[in-house]
Every structure is written in C-alpha cells, then in structure tokens.
C-alpha positions in Angstrom: 30.5 132.1 -103.6 30.7 128.3 -104.2 33.9 126.4 -104.8 33.3 126.0 -108.5 33.0 129.7 -109.1 36.1 130.4 -107.0 38.1 127.9 -109.0 36.9 129.2 -112.4 37.7 132.8 -111.5 41.2 131.8 -110.3 42.0 129.9 -113.4 40.6 132.4 -115.9 42.2 135.5 -114.2 45.6 134.0 -113.4 45.8 132.3 -116.9 45.6 135.8 -118.4 48.0 137.5 -115.9 51.0 135.8 -117.5 50.1 137.6 -120.7 49.4 140.9 -118.9 52.9 140.8 -117.3 54.4 141.0 -120.8 53.2 144.6 -121.0 55.0 145.4 -117.7 58.4 144.5 -119.1 60.6 147.1 -120.8 60.6 150.7 -119.6 60.1 150.2 -115.9 62.2 147.7 -113.9 60.2 144.5 -113.3 60.6 144.8 -109.5 59.4 148.4 -109.5 56.3 147.4 -111.6 55.7 144.7 -109.1 55.9 147.2 -106.2 53.3 149.4 -108.0 51.1 146.3 -108.4 51.0 145.2 -104.8 51.1 148.7 -103.3 48.0 149.5 -105.4 46.3 146.2 -104.4 46.9 146.8 -100.7 45.6 150.3 -100.9 42.4 149.0 -102.6 42.0 146.4 -99.9 42.6 148.7 -97.0 40.0 151.1 -98.5 37.5 148.2 -98.9 37.9 146.8 -95.3 36.5 149.8 -93.3 33.8 150.2 -95.9 32.7 146.7 -95.0 33.1 147.4 -91.3 35.9 144.8 -90.9 38.5 145.0 -88.2 42.2 145.7 -88.9 43.4 145.1 -85.4 45.8 142.2 -85.0 48.5 141.2 -82.5 52.2 140.9 -83.2 52.1 137.2 -83.7 49.5 137.6 -86.4 51.5 140.3 -88.1 54.4 138.0 -88.1 52.2 135.6 -90.2 51.2 138.5 -92.5 54.9 139.4 -93.0 55.9 135.9 -93.8 53.0 135.6 -96.3 53.9 138.9 -97.9 57.5 138.0 -98.4 56.9 134.6 -99.8 53.6 134.8 -101.8 53.7 138.5 -102.9 57.4 139.3 -102.7 60.1 136.8 -103.5 57.7 134.6 -105.6 56.8 137.4 -108.0 60.2 138.9 -108.2 61.3 135.5 -109.6 58.3 135.3 -111.9 58.9 138.7 -113.4 62.6 137.9 -113.9 61.7 134.6 -115.5 59.5 136.2 -118.1 62.5 138.3 -119.3 63.9 135.0 -120.6 60.9 132.9 -121.5 57.4 133.3 -123.0 54.3 133.7 -120.8 53.2 130.2 -121.8 56.4 128.5 -120.8 56.5 130.4 -117.5 53.0 129.1 -116.8 54.1 125.6 -117.4 57.0 125.9 -115.0 54.8 127.4 -112.4 52.3 124.6 -112.7 54.8 122.4 -110.7 53.2 124.1 -107.7 50.6 121.4 -107.7 53.2 118.8 -106.7 54.9 121.1 -104.3 51.7 121.7 -102.5 51.0 118.0 -102.3 54.4 117.4 -100.7 54.4 120.4 -98.4 50.9 119.8 -97.2 52.0 116.3 -96.2 55.2 117.6 -94.5 53.7 120.6 -92.7 50.1 119.5 -91.9 50.2 115.7 -92.4 47.5 116.0 -95.1 47.3 113.1 -97.5 46.4 114.1 -101.0 44.6 110.8 -102.0 45.1 108.6 -105.0 42.7 110.6 -107.2 44.5 113.8 -106.6 48.0 112.3 -107.1 46.8 110.6 -110.4 45.2 113.8 -111.6 48.3 115.8 -110.9 50.3 113.2 -112.8 48.0 113.6 -115.8 48.3 117.4 -115.5 52.1 117.3 -115.6 52.0 114.9 -118.6 49.6 117.3 -120.3 51.9 120.2 -119.7 54.7 118.5 -121.5 52.5 117.8 -124.5 51.0 121.3 -124.5 54.4 123.0 -124.8 56.5 120.3 -126.3 58.2 122.6 -128.9 59.4 125.1 -126.2 60.5 122.2 -123.9 62.6 120.7 -126.8 64.4 124.0 -127.3 65.5 124.3 -123.7 69.2 123.7 -123.2 71.6 124.1 -120.3 73.4 127.0 -122.1 70.7 129.4 -123.1 68.5 132.0 -121.3 65.4 129.9 -121.8 66.6 127.3 -119.3 67.6 130.0 -116.8 64.1 131.6 -117.1 62.5 128.2 -116.6 64.6 127.5 -113.6 63.6 130.9 -112.0 60.0 130.0 -112.6 60.4 126.6 -110.9 62.0 128.3 -107.9 59.2 130.8 -107.8 56.7 128.0 -107.6 58.5 126.5 -104.6 58.5 129.8 -102.8 54.8 130.2 -103.7 54.1 126.8 -102.2 55.6 127.8 -98.9 53.4 130.9 -99.1 50.4 128.6 -99.6 51.3 126.7 -96.5 51.5 130.0 -94.6 48.1 130.9 -95.9 46.6 127.6 -94.9 48.1 128.0 -91.4 46.5 131.5 -91.0 43.1 130.2 -92.1 43.4 127.3 -89.6 44.1 130.0 -87.0 40.8 131.7 -88.1 42.5 134.8 -89.6 40.2 136.4 -92.2 41.4 136.2 -95.8 40.6 139.8 -96.8 42.6 141.4 -94.0 45.3 138.8 -94.3 45.8 139.6 -98.0 45.7 143.4 -97.3 48.5 143.2 -94.7 50.4 140.5 -96.7 50.4 142.6 -99.9 51.4 145.7 -97.9 54.4 143.9 -96.3 55.2 142.3 -99.7 55.2 145.7 -101.4 57.6 147.1 -98.7 59.9 144.1 -99.3 59.9 144.6 -103.0 60.6 148.4 -102.6 63.5 147.6 -100.3 64.8 145.0 -102.8 64.5 147.5 -105.7 66.3 150.3 -103.8 69.1 147.8 -102.8 69.5 146.9 -106.5 69.6 150.6 -107.7 66.3 150.5 -109.6 64.8 153.9 -110.3 61.1 154.3 -109.5 60.1 155.5 -112.9 56.7 155.1 -114.5 55.5 154.3 -118.0 52.4 156.3 -118.9 51.6 154.4 -122.1 48.1 152.9 -122.2 49.4 149.3 -122.4 51.4 149.7 -119.3 48.8 151.5 -117.2 45.9 149.2 -118.3 48.0 146.0 -117.6 49.1 147.4 -114.2 45.5 148.1 -113.3 44.4 144.6 -114.4 47.2 143.0 -112.4 46.4 145.0 -109.3 42.7 144.6 -109.3 42.0 141.2 -110.9 45.4 139.5 -110.7 46.0 140.5 -107.1 42.9 141.6 -105.1 40.3 139.3 -106.8 42.4 136.2 -107.8 44.3 135.9 -104.6 41.1 136.4 -102.7 39.4 133.5 -104.6 42.4 131.2 -104.6 43.3 131.5 -100.9 39.6 131.2 -99.9 39.5 128.0 -102.1 42.7 126.8 -100.5 41.2 127.2 -97.0 38.1 125.2 -98.1 39.5 122.3 -100.1 43.2 122.2 -99.1 46.4 123.1 -100.9 46.7 119.9 -102.9 43.4 120.4 -104.7 43.4 124.2 -104.9 47.0 124.0 -106.4 45.7 122.2 -109.5 44.5 125.6 -110.6 48.2 126.2 -111.5 47.9 123.3 -114.0 44.7 124.6 -115.5 45.6 128.2 -116.1 48.4 127.4 -118.5 45.6 126.4 -120.9 44.3 129.9 -120.7 47.9 131.2 -121.2 48.2 128.9 -124.2 45.1 130.4 -125.8 46.4 133.9 -125.3 49.8 133.0 -126.6 48.3 131.5 -129.7 46.3 134.7 -130.3 48.9 137.3 -129.5 52.4 135.6 -129.4 52.1 133.4 -132.5 52.2 130.0 -130.6 51.3 127.2 -133.0 48.6 124.7 -132.1 49.5 121.1 -133.0 48.1 117.7 -132.4 50.3 117.3 -129.3 48.9 120.6 -128.0 45.4 119.3 -128.2 46.4 116.0 -126.6 48.1 117.9 -123.8 44.9 120.0 -123.1 42.9 116.8 -122.9 45.3 115.3 -120.3 45.1 118.5 -118.3 41.3 118.6 -118.3 41.2 114.9 -117.4 43.6 115.5 -114.5 41.4 118.4 -113.4 38.5 115.9 -113.1 40.4 113.5 -111.0 41.7 116.2 -108.7 38.5 118.1 -108.1 35.9 115.3 -108.2 37.5 112.6 -106.1 37.4 112.5 -102.3 40.6 112.8 -100.4 41.3 110.9 -97.2 39.9 112.6 -94.1 42.7 113.5 -91.7 42.9 111.7 -88.3 41.6 113.5 -85.3 44.1 114.8 -82.8 43.1 112.0 -80.4 43.8 109.4 -83.0 47.2 110.9 -83.7 48.1 111.0 -80.1 47.1 107.3 -79.7 49.3 106.4 -82.6 52.3 108.1 -80.9 51.6 106.4 -77.6 51.1 102.9 -78.9 53.7 102.9 -81.7 51.2 101.6 -84.2 48.1 102.9 -86.0 45.2 103.3 -83.6 41.8 101.8 -84.5 39.7 104.9 -84.1 37.4 106.9 -86.3 37.4 110.5 -87.3 34.5 112.9 -87.6 36.4 115.0 -90.2 34.9 115.1 -93.6 36.8 114.7 -96.8 37.2 117.7 -98.9 
C-alpha cells in the first residue's frame, strides 16, 4: 500500500472516530468502553497473525517496548481523550489533539535528532492557523472557569502522551520490529492497563446492548484501532513522525463535516478559510523534502572536532 493511500485512510477513519466516540459515552464508563475497544482489537490482531503465518515470539526487551507503547498510545492517551469528550464536542477535541503535529516535530528532534525542514514547519503553522479559523466560535467560548477549557486541556495532554507513544513506535520500527505484532501486543498491554485503571477507580464492567453503542464499538475496534493504527504507524515508520503527524491536523476537517451534519455545527466564512489553510498546510508538509539526517560517521566527526564535519550522507529525504 502506497503512502498516499495510508495517509488518506488514516485521515478519513480517525476523523470519524471522534464522532463515533460520542456514542460510547453515557451508560458505560468511558474507561470500560475503552477497555472493550482495545481488548477486541488485540483479539482480532492475535487471530489474524497466525492466519498470516507471522511470529509472536519476542524477547523481554521487545516486550518492554510493547508495554511502553500500550500504556502511552493505547492507554493513557485514550483515557484522556474519552474524558475530554465528556466536556467538549468531538470537533473541539479534534482541534486540541491536532497539536500532536508540533509535538511530533519537537520530540523527533529531541529523541532522534530529526530536523523537520522548513516546508514541514511552515505547513504545520498553516495547519494550526487553519484550526483556529475552523473552530473560532468554540475557541471564543473557552474560559478558565468552565468545563470546556478543562476538556480542551485534557485533549492537549492526551496529544502530548500520544506524541511520546509515536516516538516509541518510531523506535520499534527502527529496531525492525513488525508493525502488526507490535500493535497486537501494544493493544493487549494497553487494554490491561485500562482494565486496572477502571478497577482502581471503581468502575463496573457493564455493557450497553443498544445498536448505537455496539456498532460504534465495533467501528472503533476494527477501523479506529486495527486498521487506522496500522496505517498510521506504518506511515510514521516510512516518512517520519513530523510528516505523519500532520494527519492529526487534517482529520479535524472530517470531524468538522460530521459535526455539521449530526451536531449542528454552523459553517461560516471563517470555517471555509480555515479549511483552506489546513489543506494548504497539508501540501507543504507532504510534498516538500525534509533534510536528510547525517550518517552516524558524520555525527561522530562532529563530536570529535567540535564543529560541523564536511561529509556527505547517503540517506534520502523522506
């Protein structure tokens, strides 16, 4: 599957999951719904892996990576997202979570020494400006005293946690760990963490048998978890966290459309202008080359000499 297809699937699926989560809130505790989601997703993946003849044997060090990924990307991150959507609309949650693109740029630089490139940074800037135009009415209503601000804050923190999870995923792919098995184990450990959290907070493991709850849960498990995380993390391994992270700026546009259709969100001139900024930013991020990283020999030469070494690299820009 090519990068464009992976990117499109990620944006379309995750843009709709913020709306699907709305049907998970109410009867069942959000954390319990989240446990059902990732427990089901991990069962599906563990069933698919032997069918494809893939190996599930990994050492303790590799399982430590899986545990870290599960807690960050599938556990803490989504507990915060679900809690945020108790206080804010799905569209506003998507806006807050789009800050992941900046967090990925900064963290990729800190953890891997990866420079984002001017085009990527400029595109991310356009995207953030677009987000403010897209959801200007909700942003104007945010105050330091109401629950909307609290929900927005939770969504921002969830984006930071997710960015750390992205860095873990990039590290596992650099270590040549396969995405499918990594996701299976990560979702398994994540679901265990969520179950422990739910028990500690006294949540009952009830279930809502209404069609809206069951269908949305199935959608979130299959499409929002198994497929979307598979496409996104594969894309992240191919083009880097900075570029892949821009999907988090694009999918609020999908969330916006769904909020307009089902939540009564009003489309205005500023909304259209914001969408244009986001789309323009998307072009800068995905269609500009980012600087190729220095080879290990060049980096060592820099350290030894105390100034940049004049050497070339065979690495290709993403």
